[in-house]
Legacy VTK file of the C-alpha trace (Angstrom):
# vtk DataFile Version 3.0
C-alpha trace
ASCII
DATASET POLYDATA
POINTS 497 float
0.142 11.712 68.959
-1.998 12.210 65.860
-1.636 10.103 62.732
-0.305 13.140 60.828
2.358 13.729 63.449
3.357 10.060 63.419
3.567 10.116 59.645
5.675 13.296 59.727
7.965 11.779 62.354
8.390 8.595 60.314
9.227 10.719 57.286
11.842 12.698 59.196
13.305 9.516 60.660
13.461 7.945 57.208
15.216 11.012 55.829
17.662 10.983 58.747
18.377 7.297 58.172
19.073 7.975 54.510
21.404 10.887 55.264
23.328 8.920 57.902
23.623 5.918 55.597
25.112 8.113 52.865
27.467 9.791 55.354
28.593 6.449 56.747
29.333 5.164 53.264
31.325 8.332 52.548
33.302 7.825 55.778
34.171 4.252 54.780
35.325 5.383 51.325
37.369 8.144 52.953
39.195 5.734 55.247
39.852 3.382 52.354
41.276 6.299 50.356
43.477 7.685 53.128
44.991 4.308 54.009
45.503 3.476 50.337
47.278 6.806 49.955
49.601 6.003 52.845
50.204 2.526 51.454
51.226 4.009 48.114
53.655 6.341 49.895
55.110 3.349 51.754
55.611 1.509 48.446
57.333 4.544 46.944
59.462 4.839 50.077
60.443 1.172 49.831
61.657 1.695 46.272
63.718 4.688 47.407
65.127 2.790 50.384
66.218 -0.086 48.158
67.973 2.373 45.857
69.766 4.076 48.742
70.759 0.792 50.366
72.400 -0.323 47.130
74.609 2.740 47.173
75.224 2.710 50.935
78.697 1.222 50.562
79.648 4.050 48.196
78.568 6.981 50.360
82.155 8.197 50.673
81.694 9.734 54.110
85.386 9.290 54.904
86.342 11.061 51.690
83.876 13.877 52.383
85.190 14.373 55.921
88.627 15.240 54.579
87.525 16.950 51.387
88.310 20.670 50.934
85.453 20.877 48.394
82.591 20.026 50.740
80.434 23.158 51.110
80.842 24.669 54.618
77.794 24.771 56.874
76.457 27.250 59.427
74.565 25.367 62.143
71.893 27.609 63.697
70.663 26.621 67.149
67.905 28.802 68.652
67.738 28.568 72.432
65.235 29.764 74.994
65.790 28.954 78.691
68.057 26.008 77.877
70.665 26.623 80.603
70.428 23.054 81.934
71.528 21.407 78.694
72.817 24.020 76.248
76.532 23.448 76.856
76.234 19.689 76.301
74.196 20.346 73.155
76.827 22.707 71.720
79.708 20.381 72.625
77.922 17.484 70.932
77.399 19.677 67.871
81.099 20.570 67.717
81.959 16.858 67.642
80.027 16.214 64.428
82.078 14.866 61.525
82.283 17.487 58.797
85.188 19.401 57.210
84.145 23.005 57.916
81.205 24.261 59.938
80.302 26.821 62.592
77.747 26.722 65.378
75.611 29.826 65.885
73.621 29.841 69.122
70.871 32.461 69.225
69.710 33.143 72.783
66.167 34.404 72.294
65.792 36.450 75.456
66.402 33.619 77.943
65.859 34.422 81.616
67.445 31.340 83.181
71.172 31.939 82.725
71.641 30.327 79.318
74.282 32.904 78.370
76.104 32.383 81.680
76.341 28.642 81.084
77.735 29.212 77.594
80.186 31.864 78.818
81.594 29.549 81.489
81.848 26.574 79.138
83.467 28.319 76.162
85.139 31.331 77.800
83.071 33.777 75.772
83.823 37.463 75.416
81.473 40.129 74.121
82.624 41.720 70.846
81.588 44.670 68.751
79.057 43.611 66.177
77.224 44.726 63.085
74.568 42.204 62.086
73.628 42.128 58.378
69.959 42.608 57.533
69.590 40.027 54.769
66.261 38.884 56.242
64.029 40.960 58.520
64.021 40.378 62.289
61.870 41.677 65.114
63.979 41.164 68.221
67.124 43.297 68.170
70.504 41.663 68.771
71.782 43.011 72.100
75.227 41.402 72.169
77.525 39.057 70.293
79.976 36.684 71.978
82.980 34.691 70.743
85.430 32.328 72.529
88.526 34.130 73.845
91.095 31.441 73.158
91.484 29.064 70.244
89.644 28.756 66.957
86.448 27.240 68.392
83.771 27.788 65.700
81.079 29.030 68.094
79.141 32.288 67.831
76.600 33.238 70.495
74.108 36.028 69.862
71.764 37.452 72.481
68.540 39.091 71.308
65.235 40.363 72.572
62.615 37.644 72.685
60.808 37.251 69.393
60.124 33.538 69.017
61.882 30.629 67.385
61.397 31.822 63.797
62.827 35.248 64.634
65.814 33.631 66.359
66.456 31.534 63.251
66.329 34.673 61.103
69.035 36.256 63.274
71.099 33.126 62.715
70.566 33.420 58.958
71.880 36.987 59.058
74.936 35.966 61.084
75.753 32.869 59.021
78.987 33.037 57.004
78.580 29.852 54.990
76.423 28.892 51.963
74.491 26.098 53.701
72.302 26.591 56.753
71.549 23.760 59.161
68.647 24.547 61.487
68.599 22.352 64.574
66.793 22.338 67.910
68.891 22.731 71.027
67.448 19.514 72.479
68.017 17.362 69.385
70.426 14.436 69.552
72.382 14.031 66.324
74.354 11.072 65.042
78.036 11.795 64.525
77.612 11.635 60.733
74.422 13.711 60.664
75.899 16.660 58.759
77.591 14.332 56.279
74.306 12.531 55.623
72.102 15.579 55.236
74.709 17.383 53.096
75.212 14.465 50.724
72.410 15.550 48.334
74.141 18.935 47.979
77.422 17.202 47.169
75.771 14.839 44.679
73.645 17.474 42.937
74.921 20.943 43.928
73.142 22.871 41.165
69.614 21.639 41.853
69.285 20.720 45.538
67.800 23.574 47.548
67.007 21.850 50.834
67.265 18.469 52.504
65.779 17.026 55.645
66.574 13.983 57.701
64.825 11.365 59.768
63.897 12.378 63.293
63.599 9.339 65.526
61.946 8.966 68.932
64.703 8.941 71.564
62.453 7.782 74.416
63.779 4.507 75.753
67.072 4.758 73.859
70.481 4.612 75.516
72.162 8.023 75.234
75.817 8.589 76.081
77.868 11.751 75.529
75.138 13.319 73.435
74.771 10.317 71.099
72.218 7.517 70.809
74.296 4.365 71.227
71.414 1.871 71.402
67.968 2.313 69.862
65.060 0.824 71.783
61.297 1.087 71.658
59.822 2.881 74.710
58.248 0.650 77.321
55.130 2.808 77.715
52.231 2.480 75.288
52.147 6.212 74.480
55.783 6.149 73.409
55.282 3.003 71.318
52.350 4.548 69.484
54.457 7.605 68.638
57.287 5.427 67.318
54.872 3.823 64.839
53.394 7.205 63.906
56.857 8.620 63.230
57.777 5.630 61.073
54.657 5.740 58.909
53.973 9.438 58.600
57.269 11.200 59.231
59.767 8.676 57.858
58.150 6.653 55.083
55.547 9.291 54.205
58.149 11.982 53.624
60.423 9.532 51.816
57.586 8.768 49.422
56.835 12.448 48.798
60.528 13.120 48.226
60.559 10.354 45.616
57.869 12.116 43.548
59.156 15.659 44.128
56.360 16.700 46.482
58.108 16.973 49.848
56.446 19.745 51.869
57.864 19.282 55.350
61.420 19.330 56.643
61.433 18.964 60.412
62.608 22.008 62.303
64.607 19.673 64.546
67.132 19.096 61.735
67.154 20.486 58.182
69.684 21.880 55.711
68.988 24.772 53.315
70.852 26.862 50.796
71.335 30.258 52.382
70.737 32.202 49.179
67.371 30.469 48.720
66.302 31.223 52.298
67.316 34.878 51.904
65.475 35.100 48.579
62.152 34.171 50.223
62.690 36.447 53.234
63.665 33.892 55.872
61.331 32.252 58.358
57.794 33.517 58.900
57.476 34.563 62.574
53.678 34.745 62.260
53.305 31.033 61.429
53.562 28.509 64.235
54.759 25.873 61.749
57.623 27.985 60.426
59.732 25.003 59.303
57.111 23.513 56.976
55.970 26.966 55.828
59.507 27.733 54.659
59.551 24.600 52.498
56.177 25.414 50.919
57.318 28.997 50.308
60.502 27.737 48.634
58.408 25.575 46.296
56.155 28.535 45.534
59.025 30.959 44.942
60.969 28.612 42.673
57.877 27.727 40.634
56.979 31.383 40.221
60.559 32.013 39.078
59.971 29.580 36.213
61.657 26.506 37.736
59.924 23.248 36.844
59.993 19.712 38.214
63.543 18.490 37.795
65.014 22.011 37.748
65.273 22.025 41.544
65.076 19.419 44.302
63.948 19.385 47.922
64.871 15.958 49.223
64.563 13.722 52.265
67.482 11.686 53.617
66.315 8.299 54.849
69.150 7.543 57.257
68.373 7.960 60.988
70.422 11.052 61.820
68.474 12.998 64.464
66.658 12.011 67.620
64.174 13.927 69.725
62.313 13.226 72.926
58.620 12.648 72.256
55.940 13.743 74.754
55.600 11.260 77.585
52.133 12.243 78.813
48.812 13.079 77.192
48.767 16.713 78.320
52.055 17.567 76.609
51.173 15.450 73.563
47.879 17.288 73.236
49.588 20.697 73.217
52.079 19.489 70.631
49.425 18.120 68.251
47.276 21.221 68.571
50.270 23.327 67.529
51.127 21.032 64.630
47.597 21.058 63.264
47.320 24.786 63.755
50.558 25.234 61.836
49.328 23.013 59.004
46.041 24.942 58.815
47.828 28.301 58.726
50.174 27.100 55.980
47.367 25.773 53.793
45.383 28.980 54.244
48.380 31.172 53.479
49.259 29.247 50.320
45.729 28.274 49.285
46.201 29.631 45.757
48.715 26.823 45.166
46.200 24.056 45.937
45.089 22.362 42.721
46.966 24.943 40.631
48.884 23.306 37.745
51.359 26.200 37.795
52.909 24.599 40.884
53.285 21.158 39.340
53.190 18.082 41.540
53.196 20.195 44.679
50.023 22.003 43.635
48.255 19.067 41.992
49.277 16.192 44.277
50.978 17.070 47.555
48.882 20.015 48.740
45.497 18.405 47.855
46.628 15.271 49.712
47.428 17.324 52.793
44.081 19.095 52.606
42.061 15.893 52.211
44.015 13.469 54.385
45.834 15.605 56.950
43.738 18.726 57.458
40.305 17.082 57.248
41.224 13.676 58.706
40.391 14.492 62.353
37.026 15.945 61.361
36.069 12.861 59.323
37.385 10.396 61.907
35.519 11.952 64.798
32.394 12.267 62.649
32.637 8.562 61.856
32.871 7.702 65.547
29.570 9.542 66.087
27.653 8.777 62.886
28.259 5.036 62.649
27.027 4.170 66.180
24.120 6.588 65.656
23.274 4.861 62.392
23.257 1.475 64.128
21.081 2.879 66.926
18.328 4.208 64.621
18.503 1.311 62.186
20.201 3.179 59.326
23.244 0.920 59.536
23.234 -2.810 60.113
25.844 -4.808 61.982
27.371 -6.098 58.750
28.000 -2.509 57.673
29.554 -1.798 61.059
32.057 -4.599 60.550
32.919 -3.231 57.111
33.481 0.167 58.681
35.794 -1.244 61.333
37.770 -3.183 58.743
38.105 -0.150 56.484
38.890 2.328 59.233
41.143 0.318 61.506
42.168 -3.084 60.157
43.464 -1.517 56.933
45.277 1.155 58.956
46.863 -1.538 61.145
48.105 -3.346 58.034
49.636 -0.131 56.660
51.363 0.545 59.978
52.668 -3.036 60.181
54.090 -2.721 56.683
55.752 0.557 57.707
57.450 -1.053 60.712
58.567 -4.014 58.598
59.991 -1.774 55.871
61.970 0.352 58.318
63.339 -2.680 60.131
64.273 -4.316 56.812
66.133 -1.193 55.705
68.096 -0.315 58.850
67.684 -3.060 61.492
67.532 -0.234 64.010
66.366 -2.432 66.871
68.824 -5.059 68.037
66.367 -6.882 70.317
63.293 -8.846 69.245
61.330 -7.410 72.144
61.783 -3.949 70.596
60.284 -5.214 67.342
57.381 -6.762 69.215
57.029 -3.536 71.172
56.641 -1.692 67.870
53.939 -4.150 66.818
52.106 -3.470 70.084
52.422 0.225 69.247
50.674 -0.443 65.924
47.568 -1.692 67.728
47.624 1.063 70.342
48.086 3.760 67.716
44.966 2.705 65.824
42.767 1.864 68.791
42.754 4.867 71.099
45.788 6.972 70.256
44.506 8.189 66.886
41.170 9.159 68.382
42.847 11.306 71.051
45.100 12.999 68.496
42.124 13.566 66.187
40.408 15.569 68.914
43.528 17.631 69.623
44.109 18.236 65.924
40.525 19.392 65.492
41.075 21.903 68.293
44.280 23.070 66.599
42.397 23.670 63.366
39.753 25.622 65.317
42.501 27.749 66.904
43.896 28.620 63.475
40.530 29.441 61.920
39.610 31.689 64.854
43.112 33.168 65.070
43.485 32.450 68.761
46.661 33.799 70.385
49.663 31.606 69.661
50.819 29.892 72.828
53.674 27.400 72.893
53.449 26.530 76.576
55.997 24.569 78.553
57.074 21.268 77.009
58.084 19.174 80.003
60.840 16.718 79.153
62.213 13.803 81.116
65.748 14.055 79.771
68.145 11.296 78.787
70.665 11.278 81.561
70.710 9.339 84.825
68.021 10.208 87.364
69.974 12.949 89.130
70.276 14.859 85.869
66.667 14.641 84.749
65.285 18.092 84.168
62.221 19.969 83.017
62.729 22.393 80.187
60.923 24.558 77.722
60.131 23.105 74.357
61.706 26.041 72.544
61.092 29.685 71.863
LINES 1 498
497 0 1 2 3 4 5 6 7 8 9 10 11 12 13 14 15 16 17 18 19 20 21 22 23 24 25 26 27 28 29 30 31 32 33 34 35 36 37 38 39 40 41 42 43 44 45 46 47 48 49 50 51 52 53 54 55 56 57 58 59 60 61 62 63 64 65 66 67 68 69 70 71 72 73 74 75 76 77 78 79 80 81 82 83 84 85 86 87 88 89 90 91 92 93 94 95 96 97 98 99 100 101 102 103 104 105 106 107 108 109 110 111 112 113 114 115 116 117 118 119 120 121 122 123 124 125 126 127 128 129 130 131 132 133 134 135 136 137 138 139 140 141 142 143 144 145 146 147 148 149 150 151 152 153 154 155 156 157 158 159 160 161 162 163 164 165 166 167 168 169 170 171 172 173 174 175 176 177 178 179 180 181 182 183 184 185 186 187 188 189 190 191 192 193 194 195 196 197 198 199 200 201 202 203 204 205 206 207 208 209 210 211 212 213 214 215 216 217 218 219 220 221 222 223 224 225 226 227 228 229 230 231 232 233 234 235 236 237 238 239 240 241 242 243 244 245 246 247 248 249 250 251 252 253 254 255 256 257 258 259 260 261 262 263 264 265 266 267 268 269 270 271 272 273 274 275 276 277 278 279 280 281 282 283 284 285 286 287 288 289 290 291 292 293 294 295 296 297 298 299 300 301 302 303 304 305 306 307 308 309 310 311 312 313 314 315 316 317 318 319 320 321 322 323 324 325 326 327 328 329 330 331 332 333 334 335 336 337 338 339 340 341 342 343 344 345 346 347 348 349 350 351 352 353 354 355 356 357 358 359 360 361 362 363 364 365 366 367 368 369 370 371 372 373 374 375 376 377 378 379 380 381 382 383 384 385 386 387 388 389 390 391 392 393 394 395 396 397 398 399 400 401 402 403 404 405 406 407 408 409 410 411 412 413 414 415 416 417 418 419 420 421 422 423 424 425 426 427 428 429 430 431 432 433 434 435 436 437 438 439 440 441 442 443 444 445 446 447 448 449 450 451 452 453 454 455 456 457 458 459 460 461 462 463 464 465 466 467 468 469 470 471 472 473 474 475 476 477 478 479 480 481 482 483 484 485 486 487 488 489 490 491 492 493 494 495 496
């Protein structure tokens, strides 16, 4: 090789080293920023938890249960091929403590005998029907069914398949009551779930528009008669990692955002909304795979554009554990779930991109949405880039070993500390786990989540973002579940319409 070529190569290598060094420094600063952001949310959540614990003895659930002034609720349960467990789910729903509510089951074109199971269990009869058109729907309602004997507050609607969001919109049209509770057919609710999630509406009826509750991981828990009677941490490492992730991101993260008025996500597994507000924004968006979160963002946007400011309306998060759901128990199912979640987030941010950084939308536009763009949307891209760039920088001499240790401390040790604080805060607030081995199991989950689990989910989330940007066909796929009953009752089911 000639001297000129060697000199050119050395120049290119020097430039590459400089670029990688700058990128690696940016990655370290990014990880410091994202974990500091989560830590701040945990601190805000702790302040809110302390406030709610102080008033826990004055919740007045017993008074609310017998109060004629509690606003009635329409519980909407979309179902798709849920024949194996739909009757137990509806019976468990009917046993919830609340003065007045109805359960509306929307069978979204099931092919497995879901309607037959409901007919046998509740002695249903088909009735003449005229469904209001308050929000648009795609799948036509083919029949409406009510119990023959007794005032059982159950309504079952059959419709052509149109997806979960479309099924929820049919439920909105059928609902008689001013509050709408949207719940998954496979969710396990505490007996006081409706009382807890409706409390913000009772405390502040003029301003509260929506409220969401904690969704816990039911894997490993003892379930009897449709209720979680003992909370335990799963024995498998994948389940433990998800428990920690739910605590930090879905429990304390949303509690913190609720504290500052920037809550963007209410889980589709269990949320309560004012019906007039949902109708005003046109119901659920059937074209968005993350229809639950998109509805919340659209409510913020609509209310802000109607001239409502911070403090004029509230979308709040209830910190009490009130809903449980089975988390994926294998990597294949987990990967499909995280791809869908990230695709939904990407679609929402693209659809409402004019809100991002726009002072017209207050704290949602200036704080919450930019945070989600920087630390939720872009996180998998930065994390996977760091896993490639840092070792490459060490290999070509752009990064020394001391820098590598700083990277590891910033990227993972800090994240472990934040997750440990999250577990400690949740256990301090609710003492959910009665056994020390469950607490230690959660601590093991902290390590697993940051050393292996996050890297897998980052890859799946990156693929979900790619799917959204390239508008790939939306595919839910089968969500295999292990069930909560004894072995002879374990079943495989669909994850929803």
